Residue, then its C-alpha position, 0 to 999 in steps of 0.5 A: m866221432s870221427a872228423g867229419h865235413s861238408v857235402v852237398p848232397a845234389l853233386m853225392e853218387n845215389y843221391e836221387s835214391f835216398s834225396h826224399l828221407l832228406p829236409p825239403d831244400t838239404a843244401s849240406l849235410y855234415c858227413v863222417k867216415w865213423t860214430q860210436i853209439f852206446g859202445t857201438r862203432y858205426s863206420e862206413g862200409m859195415v853191415v848192420v840188419p835196419k829190419l826183419d822181414s816174415e823170414h830173415p834178416i834185411f842188410g845194409q851196407i852204411k854208404y853215408i853218415f850224416s851227424e847233425p845238431t840233434k841226431i845220426s842218419f845212414v843213407l845204407r845200400l840195400y840187399s834182400t836174404t835169398c836164404f840162410s845155408e845150413k851148411f856154412q850157417a851163414y845167409e846168402v843175399q842179393e842187392d836190392r832193386e831200391c839204392c839206399r835208405 
């Protein structure tokens, strides 16, 4: 895990979109740039697949990584999959209205 710093969540970008995920009255959080879980290194800006819908993956770009004594939490900017291109063997995505999870 990288060295981190304490942050005030209410001052973070898009706080309103993820504040409901935090414990009530959270005054500060410990934020890190990267962490390693079961051998996989996760860092801010990395794209992950947090879930699959019936046909396509939902992608999420890591915006923040919070470290707590017993868990690691990610705040993601979500992207919906619009289609899969056979030609490029790639998904086309668009940013969701719902910013973060």
